[in-house]
Every structure is written in C-alpha cells, then in structure tokens.
PyMOL CGO cylinders between C-alpha atoms (Angstrom):
from pymol import cmd
from pymol.cgo import CYLINDER

trace = [
    CYLINDER, 51.22, 52.24, 48.69, 52.42, 50.02, 45.94, 0.3, 1, 1, 1, 1, 1, 1,
    CYLINDER, 52.42, 50.02, 45.94, 49.57, 50.27, 43.52, 0.3, 1, 1, 1, 1, 1, 1,
    CYLINDER, 49.57, 50.27, 43.52, 49.94, 49.13, 39.94, 0.3, 1, 1, 1, 1, 1, 1,
    CYLINDER, 49.94, 49.13, 39.94, 48.21, 51.21, 37.34, 0.3, 1, 1, 1, 1, 1, 1,
    CYLINDER, 48.21, 51.21, 37.34, 45.83, 49.29, 35.11, 0.3, 1, 1, 1, 1, 1, 1,
    CYLINDER, 45.83, 49.29, 35.11, 45.98, 50.11, 31.42, 0.3, 1, 1, 1, 1, 1, 1,
    CYLINDER, 45.98, 50.11, 31.42, 43.27, 52.58, 30.51, 0.3, 1, 1, 1, 1, 1, 1,
    CYLINDER, 43.27, 52.58, 30.51, 42.49, 50.96, 27.17, 0.3, 1, 1, 1, 1, 1, 1,
    CYLINDER, 42.49, 50.96, 27.17, 42.37, 47.36, 26.06, 0.3, 1, 1, 1, 1, 1, 1,
    CYLINDER, 42.37, 47.36, 26.06, 45.21, 45.81, 24.12, 0.3, 1, 1, 1, 1, 1, 1,
    CYLINDER, 45.21, 45.81, 24.12, 45.03, 46.23, 20.36, 0.3, 1, 1, 1, 1, 1, 1,
    CYLINDER, 45.03, 46.23, 20.36, 43.57, 43.32, 18.48, 0.3, 1, 1, 1, 1, 1, 1,
    CYLINDER, 43.57, 43.32, 18.48, 45.53, 41.89, 15.58, 0.3, 1, 1, 1, 1, 1, 1,
    CYLINDER, 45.53, 41.89, 15.58, 44.42, 43.21, 12.17, 0.3, 1, 1, 1, 1, 1, 1,
    CYLINDER, 44.42, 43.21, 12.17, 41.36, 41.42, 10.88, 0.3, 1, 1, 1, 1, 1, 1,
    CYLINDER, 41.36, 41.42, 10.88, 41.94, 39.33, 7.81, 0.3, 1, 1, 1, 1, 1, 1,
    CYLINDER, 41.94, 39.33, 7.81, 39.13, 38.43, 5.46, 0.3, 1, 1, 1, 1, 1, 1,
    CYLINDER, 39.13, 38.43, 5.46, 38.35, 34.81, 4.80, 0.3, 1, 1, 1, 1, 1, 1,
    CYLINDER, 38.35, 34.81, 4.80, 39.17, 33.49, 1.34, 0.3, 1, 1, 1, 1, 1, 1,
    CYLINDER, 39.17, 33.49, 1.34, 35.45, 33.26, 0.51, 0.3, 1, 1, 1, 1, 1, 1,
    CYLINDER, 35.45, 33.26, 0.51, 34.91, 36.88, 1.54, 0.3, 1, 1, 1, 1, 1, 1,
    CYLINDER, 34.91, 36.88, 1.54, 37.95, 38.02, -0.43, 0.3, 1, 1, 1, 1, 1, 1,
    CYLINDER, 37.95, 38.02, -0.43, 36.54, 36.26, -3.52, 0.3, 1, 1, 1, 1, 1, 1,
    CYLINDER, 36.54, 36.26, -3.52, 33.10, 37.77, -3.03, 0.3, 1, 1, 1, 1, 1, 1,
    CYLINDER, 33.10, 37.77, -3.03, 34.43, 41.30, -2.47, 0.3, 1, 1, 1, 1, 1, 1,
    CYLINDER, 34.43, 41.30, -2.47, 36.84, 41.24, -5.38, 0.3, 1, 1, 1, 1, 1, 1,
    CYLINDER, 36.84, 41.24, -5.38, 36.30, 43.71, -8.17, 0.3, 1, 1, 1, 1, 1, 1,
    CYLINDER, 36.30, 43.71, -8.17, 35.05, 42.38, -11.50, 0.3, 1, 1, 1, 1, 1, 1,
    CYLINDER, 35.05, 42.38, -11.50, 34.68, 43.62, -15.03, 0.3, 1, 1, 1, 1, 1, 1,
    CYLINDER, 34.68, 43.62, -15.03, 32.10, 42.27, -17.43, 0.3, 1, 1, 1, 1, 1, 1,
    CYLINDER, 32.10, 42.27, -17.43, 31.47, 42.57, -21.15, 0.3, 1, 1, 1, 1, 1, 1,
    CYLINDER, 31.47, 42.57, -21.15, 27.81, 42.38, -22.12, 0.3, 1, 1, 1, 1, 1, 1,
    CYLINDER, 27.81, 42.38, -22.12, 26.17, 41.70, -25.51, 0.3, 1, 1, 1, 1, 1, 1,
    CYLINDER, 26.17, 41.70, -25.51, 22.39, 41.60, -25.78, 0.3, 1, 1, 1, 1, 1, 1,
    CYLINDER, 22.39, 41.60, -25.78, 20.79, 39.87, -28.77, 0.3, 1, 1, 1, 1, 1, 1,
    CYLINDER, 20.79, 39.87, -28.77, 17.14, 39.98, -29.81, 0.3, 1, 1, 1, 1, 1, 1,
    CYLINDER, 17.14, 39.98, -29.81, 16.09, 36.46, -30.82, 0.3, 1, 1, 1, 1, 1, 1,
    CYLINDER, 16.09, 36.46, -30.82, 12.54, 37.03, -31.92, 0.3, 1, 1, 1, 1, 1, 1,
    CYLINDER, 12.54, 37.03, -31.92, 9.27, 38.37, -30.61, 0.3, 1, 1, 1, 1, 1, 1,
    CYLINDER, 9.27, 38.37, -30.61, 9.56, 38.91, -26.84, 0.3, 1, 1, 1, 1, 1, 1,
    CYLINDER, 9.56, 38.91, -26.84, 12.79, 36.87, -26.55, 0.3, 1, 1, 1, 1, 1, 1,
    CYLINDER, 12.79, 36.87, -26.55, 16.44, 37.66, -26.20, 0.3, 1, 1, 1, 1, 1, 1,
    CYLINDER, 16.44, 37.66, -26.20, 19.76, 36.30, -25.01, 0.3, 1, 1, 1, 1, 1, 1,
    CYLINDER, 19.76, 36.30, -25.01, 22.33, 38.23, -23.01, 0.3, 1, 1, 1, 1, 1, 1,
    CYLINDER, 22.33, 38.23, -23.01, 25.94, 37.12, -23.32, 0.3, 1, 1, 1, 1, 1, 1,
    CYLINDER, 25.94, 37.12, -23.32, 28.18, 38.02, -20.38, 0.3, 1, 1, 1, 1, 1, 1,
    CYLINDER, 28.18, 38.02, -20.38, 31.92, 37.60, -20.21, 0.3, 1, 1, 1, 1, 1, 1,
    CYLINDER, 31.92, 37.60, -20.21, 32.96, 38.07, -16.58, 0.3, 1, 1, 1, 1, 1, 1,
    CYLINDER, 32.96, 38.07, -16.58, 36.57, 38.97, -16.01, 0.3, 1, 1, 1, 1, 1, 1,
    CYLINDER, 36.57, 38.97, -16.01, 37.53, 38.37, -12.41, 0.3, 1, 1, 1, 1, 1, 1,
    CYLINDER, 37.53, 38.37, -12.41, 40.13, 40.17, -10.38, 0.3, 1, 1, 1, 1, 1, 1,
    CYLINDER, 40.13, 40.17, -10.38, 43.51, 38.55, -9.86, 0.3, 1, 1, 1, 1, 1, 1,
    CYLINDER, 43.51, 38.55, -9.86, 43.02, 35.12, -8.34, 0.3, 1, 1, 1, 1, 1, 1,
    CYLINDER, 43.02, 35.12, -8.34, 39.27, 34.97, -8.87, 0.3, 1, 1, 1, 1, 1, 1,
    CYLINDER, 39.27, 34.97, -8.87, 37.21, 33.07, -11.35, 0.3, 1, 1, 1, 1, 1, 1,
    CYLINDER, 37.21, 33.07, -11.35, 36.01, 34.32, -14.68, 0.3, 1, 1, 1, 1, 1, 1,
    CYLINDER, 36.01, 34.32, -14.68, 33.73, 32.85, -17.29, 0.3, 1, 1, 1, 1, 1, 1,
    CYLINDER, 33.73, 32.85, -17.29, 30.99, 33.31, -19.83, 0.3, 1, 1, 1, 1, 1, 1,
    CYLINDER, 30.99, 33.31, -19.83, 27.28, 33.11, -19.21, 0.3, 1, 1, 1, 1, 1, 1,
    CYLINDER, 27.28, 33.11, -19.21, 24.44, 33.16, -21.72, 0.3, 1, 1, 1, 1, 1, 1,
    CYLINDER, 24.44, 33.16, -21.72, 21.13, 34.19, -20.20, 0.3, 1, 1, 1, 1, 1, 1,
    CYLINDER, 21.13, 34.19, -20.20, 17.83, 33.85, -22.07, 0.3, 1, 1, 1, 1, 1, 1,
    CYLINDER, 17.83, 33.85, -22.07, 15.20, 36.40, -21.12, 0.3, 1, 1, 1, 1, 1, 1,
    CYLINDER, 15.20, 36.40, -21.12, 11.71, 37.47, -22.08, 0.3, 1, 1, 1, 1, 1, 1,
    CYLINDER, 11.71, 37.47, -22.08, 10.28, 40.95, -22.37, 0.3, 1, 1, 1, 1, 1, 1,
    CYLINDER, 10.28, 40.95, -22.37, 6.82, 42.27, -23.18, 0.3, 1, 1, 1, 1, 1, 1,
    CYLINDER, 6.82, 42.27, -23.18, 7.78, 44.02, -26.40, 0.3, 1, 1, 1, 1, 1, 1,
    CYLINDER, 7.78, 44.02, -26.40, 6.46, 47.52, -27.03, 0.3, 1, 1, 1, 1, 1, 1,
    CYLINDER, 6.46, 47.52, -27.03, 6.50, 48.53, -30.71, 0.3, 1, 1, 1, 1, 1, 1,
    CYLINDER, 6.50, 48.53, -30.71, 7.08, 52.20, -29.83, 0.3, 1, 1, 1, 1, 1, 1,
    CYLINDER, 7.08, 52.20, -29.83, 10.39, 51.29, -28.19, 0.3, 1, 1, 1, 1, 1, 1,
    CYLINDER, 10.39, 51.29, -28.19, 12.03, 50.09, -31.43, 0.3, 1, 1, 1, 1, 1, 1,
    CYLINDER, 12.03, 50.09, -31.43, 13.92, 47.41, -29.51, 0.3, 1, 1, 1, 1, 1, 1,
    CYLINDER, 13.92, 47.41, -29.51, 15.16, 49.64, -26.65, 0.3, 1, 1, 1, 1, 1, 1,
    CYLINDER, 15.16, 49.64, -26.65, 13.20, 47.56, -24.14, 0.3, 1, 1, 1, 1, 1, 1,
    CYLINDER, 13.20, 47.56, -24.14, 15.42, 44.58, -24.99, 0.3, 1, 1, 1, 1, 1, 1,
    CYLINDER, 15.42, 44.58, -24.99, 18.49, 46.46, -23.77, 0.3, 1, 1, 1, 1, 1, 1,
    CYLINDER, 18.49, 46.46, -23.77, 16.91, 47.12, -20.40, 0.3, 1, 1, 1, 1, 1, 1,
    CYLINDER, 16.91, 47.12, -20.40, 15.51, 43.59, -19.99, 0.3, 1, 1, 1, 1, 1, 1,
    CYLINDER, 15.51, 43.59, -19.99, 18.83, 42.03, -21.00, 0.3, 1, 1, 1, 1, 1, 1,
    CYLINDER, 18.83, 42.03, -21.00, 20.82, 44.20, -18.60, 0.3, 1, 1, 1, 1, 1, 1,
    CYLINDER, 20.82, 44.20, -18.60, 18.40, 43.35, -15.77, 0.3, 1, 1, 1, 1, 1, 1,
    CYLINDER, 18.40, 43.35, -15.77, 18.93, 39.63, -16.51, 0.3, 1, 1, 1, 1, 1, 1,
    CYLINDER, 18.93, 39.63, -16.51, 22.71, 40.14, -16.46, 0.3, 1, 1, 1, 1, 1, 1,
    CYLINDER, 22.71, 40.14, -16.46, 22.67, 42.00, -13.15, 0.3, 1, 1, 1, 1, 1, 1,
    CYLINDER, 22.67, 42.00, -13.15, 20.42, 39.35, -11.59, 0.3, 1, 1, 1, 1, 1, 1,
    CYLINDER, 20.42, 39.35, -11.59, 22.87, 36.62, -12.64, 0.3, 1, 1, 1, 1, 1, 1,
    CYLINDER, 22.87, 36.62, -12.64, 25.79, 38.57, -11.18, 0.3, 1, 1, 1, 1, 1, 1,
    CYLINDER, 25.79, 38.57, -11.18, 23.98, 38.97, -7.86, 0.3, 1, 1, 1, 1, 1, 1,
    CYLINDER, 23.98, 38.97, -7.86, 23.33, 35.21, -7.77, 0.3, 1, 1, 1, 1, 1, 1,
    CYLINDER, 23.33, 35.21, -7.77, 27.06, 34.64, -8.38, 0.3, 1, 1, 1, 1, 1, 1,
    CYLINDER, 27.06, 34.64, -8.38, 27.82, 36.77, -5.32, 0.3, 1, 1, 1, 1, 1, 1,
    CYLINDER, 27.82, 36.77, -5.32, 29.46, 39.61, -7.20, 0.3, 1, 1, 1, 1, 1, 1,
    CYLINDER, 29.46, 39.61, -7.20, 29.31, 42.86, -5.23, 0.3, 1, 1, 1, 1, 1, 1,
    CYLINDER, 29.31, 42.86, -5.23, 31.47, 45.27, -7.23, 0.3, 1, 1, 1, 1, 1, 1,
    CYLINDER, 31.47, 45.27, -7.23, 31.47, 45.32, -11.01, 0.3, 1, 1, 1, 1, 1, 1,
    CYLINDER, 31.47, 45.32, -11.01, 32.28, 47.51, -13.99, 0.3, 1, 1, 1, 1, 1, 1,
    CYLINDER, 32.28, 47.51, -13.99, 30.14, 46.55, -17.01, 0.3, 1, 1, 1, 1, 1, 1,
    CYLINDER, 30.14, 46.55, -17.01, 31.08, 47.33, -20.61, 0.3, 1, 1, 1, 1, 1, 1,
    CYLINDER, 31.08, 47.33, -20.61, 28.20, 47.54, -23.09, 0.3, 1, 1, 1, 1, 1, 1,
    CYLINDER, 28.20, 47.54, -23.09, 27.95, 48.72, -26.68, 0.3, 1, 1, 1, 1, 1, 1,
    CYLINDER, 27.95, 48.72, -26.68, 24.44, 50.10, -26.02, 0.3, 1, 1, 1, 1, 1, 1,
    CYLINDER, 24.44, 50.10, -26.02, 25.44, 53.77, -25.91, 0.3, 1, 1, 1, 1, 1, 1,
    CYLINDER, 25.44, 53.77, -25.91, 21.84, 54.98, -25.55, 0.3, 1, 1, 1, 1, 1, 1,
    CYLINDER, 21.84, 54.98, -25.55, 21.36, 52.90, -22.38, 0.3, 1, 1, 1, 1, 1, 1,
    CYLINDER, 21.36, 52.90, -22.38, 24.62, 54.20, -20.90, 0.3, 1, 1, 1, 1, 1, 1,
    CYLINDER, 24.62, 54.20, -20.90, 23.69, 57.80, -21.73, 0.3, 1, 1, 1, 1, 1, 1,
    CYLINDER, 23.69, 57.80, -21.73, 20.31, 57.38, -20.03, 0.3, 1, 1, 1, 1, 1, 1,
    CYLINDER, 20.31, 57.38, -20.03, 21.86, 55.87, -16.90, 0.3, 1, 1, 1, 1, 1, 1,
    CYLINDER, 21.86, 55.87, -16.90, 24.47, 58.65, -16.73, 0.3, 1, 1, 1, 1, 1, 1,
    CYLINDER, 24.47, 58.65, -16.73, 21.72, 61.30, -17.09, 0.3, 1, 1, 1, 1, 1, 1,
    CYLINDER, 21.72, 61.30, -17.09, 23.04, 62.58, -20.42, 0.3, 1, 1, 1, 1, 1, 1,
    CYLINDER, 23.04, 62.58, -20.42, 19.77, 61.62, -22.13, 0.3, 1, 1, 1, 1, 1, 1,
    CYLINDER, 19.77, 61.62, -22.13, 16.19, 61.12, -21.01, 0.3, 1, 1, 1, 1, 1, 1,
    CYLINDER, 16.19, 61.12, -21.01, 14.70, 57.64, -21.43, 0.3, 1, 1, 1, 1, 1, 1,
    CYLINDER, 14.70, 57.64, -21.43, 11.53, 57.34, -23.48, 0.3, 1, 1, 1, 1, 1, 1,
    CYLINDER, 11.53, 57.34, -23.48, 8.52, 57.79, -21.20, 0.3, 1, 1, 1, 1, 1, 1,
    CYLINDER, 8.52, 57.79, -21.20, 7.43, 54.18, -21.75, 0.3, 1, 1, 1, 1, 1, 1,
    CYLINDER, 7.43, 54.18, -21.75, 10.85, 53.07, -20.50, 0.3, 1, 1, 1, 1, 1, 1,
    CYLINDER, 10.85, 53.07, -20.50, 10.46, 54.80, -17.12, 0.3, 1, 1, 1, 1, 1, 1,
    CYLINDER, 10.46, 54.80, -17.12, 9.60, 51.59, -15.26, 0.3, 1, 1, 1, 1, 1, 1,
    CYLINDER, 9.60, 51.59, -15.26, 12.50, 49.54, -16.73, 0.3, 1, 1, 1, 1, 1, 1,
    CYLINDER, 12.50, 49.54, -16.73, 14.80, 52.54, -16.13, 0.3, 1, 1, 1, 1, 1, 1,
    CYLINDER, 14.80, 52.54, -16.13, 13.82, 52.66, -12.45, 0.3, 1, 1, 1, 1, 1, 1,
    CYLINDER, 13.82, 52.66, -12.45, 14.06, 48.87, -12.09, 0.3, 1, 1, 1, 1, 1, 1,
    CYLINDER, 14.06, 48.87, -12.09, 17.56, 48.90, -13.60, 0.3, 1, 1, 1, 1, 1, 1,
    CYLINDER, 17.56, 48.90, -13.60, 18.62, 51.71, -11.25, 0.3, 1, 1, 1, 1, 1, 1,
    CYLINDER, 18.62, 51.71, -11.25, 17.30, 49.75, -8.26, 0.3, 1, 1, 1, 1, 1, 1,
    CYLINDER, 17.30, 49.75, -8.26, 19.12, 46.61, -9.40, 0.3, 1, 1, 1, 1, 1, 1,
    CYLINDER, 19.12, 46.61, -9.40, 22.38, 48.58, -9.75, 0.3, 1, 1, 1, 1, 1, 1,
    CYLINDER, 22.38, 48.58, -9.75, 21.88, 49.90, -6.20, 0.3, 1, 1, 1, 1, 1, 1,
    CYLINDER, 21.88, 49.90, -6.20, 21.86, 46.32, -4.86, 0.3, 1, 1, 1, 1, 1, 1,
    CYLINDER, 21.86, 46.32, -4.86, 25.59, 46.17, -5.56, 0.3, 1, 1, 1, 1, 1, 1,
    CYLINDER, 25.59, 46.17, -5.56, 28.23, 47.73, -3.33, 0.3, 1, 1, 1, 1, 1, 1,
    CYLINDER, 28.23, 47.73, -3.33, 29.53, 49.38, -6.48, 0.3, 1, 1, 1, 1, 1, 1,
    CYLINDER, 29.53, 49.38, -6.48, 28.32, 48.90, -10.05, 0.3, 1, 1, 1, 1, 1, 1,
    CYLINDER, 28.32, 48.90, -10.05, 28.66, 51.00, -13.16, 0.3, 1, 1, 1, 1, 1, 1,
    CYLINDER, 28.66, 51.00, -13.16, 27.81, 50.53, -16.82, 0.3, 1, 1, 1, 1, 1, 1,
    CYLINDER, 27.81, 50.53, -16.82, 30.16, 52.11, -19.34, 0.3, 1, 1, 1, 1, 1, 1,
    CYLINDER, 30.16, 52.11, -19.34, 30.01, 52.38, -23.11, 0.3, 1, 1, 1, 1, 1, 1,
    CYLINDER, 30.01, 52.38, -23.11, 32.52, 50.25, -24.98, 0.3, 1, 1, 1, 1, 1, 1,
    CYLINDER, 32.52, 50.25, -24.98, 33.43, 50.18, -28.67, 0.3, 1, 1, 1, 1, 1, 1,
    CYLINDER, 33.43, 50.18, -28.67, 31.53, 47.56, -30.65, 0.3, 1, 1, 1, 1, 1, 1,
    CYLINDER, 31.53, 47.56, -30.65, 34.79, 45.91, -31.76, 0.3, 1, 1, 1, 1, 1, 1,
    CYLINDER, 34.79, 45.91, -31.76, 35.65, 45.13, -28.13, 0.3, 1, 1, 1, 1, 1, 1,
    CYLINDER, 35.65, 45.13, -28.13, 32.47, 43.07, -27.81, 0.3, 1, 1, 1, 1, 1, 1,
    CYLINDER, 32.47, 43.07, -27.81, 32.43, 41.61, -31.35, 0.3, 1, 1, 1, 1, 1, 1,
    CYLINDER, 32.43, 41.61, -31.35, 33.57, 38.11, -30.37, 0.3, 1, 1, 1, 1, 1, 1,
    CYLINDER, 33.57, 38.11, -30.37, 31.08, 37.88, -27.51, 0.3, 1, 1, 1, 1, 1, 1,
    CYLINDER, 31.08, 37.88, -27.51, 28.29, 39.20, -29.76, 0.3, 1, 1, 1, 1, 1, 1,
    CYLINDER, 28.29, 39.20, -29.76, 29.10, 36.55, -32.41, 0.3, 1, 1, 1, 1, 1, 1,
    CYLINDER, 29.10, 36.55, -32.41, 29.07, 33.77, -29.81, 0.3, 1, 1, 1, 1, 1, 1,
    CYLINDER, 29.07, 33.77, -29.81, 25.79, 34.98, -28.35, 0.3, 1, 1, 1, 1, 1, 1,
    CYLINDER, 25.79, 34.98, -28.35, 24.22, 35.28, -31.81, 0.3, 1, 1, 1, 1, 1, 1,
    CYLINDER, 24.22, 35.28, -31.81, 25.33, 31.75, -32.73, 0.3, 1, 1, 1, 1, 1, 1,
    CYLINDER, 25.33, 31.75, -32.73, 23.92, 30.35, -29.49, 0.3, 1, 1, 1, 1, 1, 1,
    CYLINDER, 23.92, 30.35, -29.49, 20.66, 32.26, -29.92, 0.3, 1, 1, 1, 1, 1, 1,
    CYLINDER, 20.66, 32.26, -29.92, 20.36, 30.96, -33.49, 0.3, 1, 1, 1, 1, 1, 1,
    CYLINDER, 20.36, 30.96, -33.49, 20.87, 27.37, -32.39, 0.3, 1, 1, 1, 1, 1, 1,
    CYLINDER, 20.87, 27.37, -32.39, 18.31, 27.66, -29.60, 0.3, 1, 1, 1, 1, 1, 1,
    CYLINDER, 18.31, 27.66, -29.60, 15.60, 29.70, -31.27, 0.3, 1, 1, 1, 1, 1, 1,
    CYLINDER, 15.60, 29.70, -31.27, 16.31, 29.10, -35.00, 0.3, 1, 1, 1, 1, 1, 1,
    CYLINDER, 16.31, 29.10, -35.00, 15.54, 32.74, -35.69, 0.3, 1, 1, 1, 1, 1, 1,
    CYLINDER, 15.54, 32.74, -35.69, 17.64, 35.72, -34.75, 0.3, 1, 1, 1, 1, 1, 1,
    CYLINDER, 17.64, 35.72, -34.75, 16.36, 39.16, -35.61, 0.3, 1, 1, 1, 1, 1, 1,
]
cmd.load_cgo(trace, "trace")
C-alpha cells in the first residue's frame, strides 16, 4: 500500500497584521487635563492629548455643566470635568490613555487613598464606570507647573466665552 499521510494539523496562517485604523485606535495616549470653573454650574475642561508615535495629538476645550452643591466646595467640578474629558476621548476612539491632572484629591480618591465626600458618591461611581469603558485608563497626579500653560489657555478661553471666571 502506498498511502500518503495527511498532515494532522492545518498549515499555519501568516501572522495577523492590524489595519492602520486599528493601529491608530489601539495606540497608547497621554493626556494633560486642566479643569476651570467658569461660574455658577459651568466649567471648561482643557485637554492636551499627546498621541503615541505616528498618531495624532491636539487640544480640546470642553464646556460642561454641573448641578453645583455648596457643601462640595468646588469638588463636584473636578468630577464633572473629568467625565466630560473621558466622554470626549471615547468619541475620539481612544482606548488606552494615561491622564495627568493637578487635582490631587480626585486622584487620591480614585486610587483609594482617600474617601470621597458622601455627596460625591454618585459622581465617583460614574467616573469609575467611565474609566472602565476604556481598555486601559488611569488618572495620575501631576505637578501644577506641568499643566500651567494648558490651565492659562483654558482660563483665557473660558473668560472669552463666559466673561466671568471664578
């Protein structure tokens, strides 16, 4: 009998390469964030997105509203601004990001080093859920000098739009 043995496993497929659009979408990003209170129930979040090698970067200025709670002493603006920033990043198709913020209290609360005020429980949970929509996202504390230029730009823009910056 001249029988030929058939291979027991299929031939290996060539390695899968990602399309250029998928490579762009899956690239890692860094972002600097400055959140400015513009007046009662209003704010502007300035975001400087720094793309990975070969990807786009840019600045975005996002107005947002928040139902201000006097007991929060402005802490609710940090949460609302960060939610607006994360929503914009999702719309841009960003999946992995490292965010730098000078809001140390917010970072401490997210890293479980401090407890959020009880009236901030809902924004805290919403922010955690929004972060979980990303493949990987983290918010880190950054020195104020690192974000000074972005903060100045955001403040100037907020002043020109709202004519009053708190």
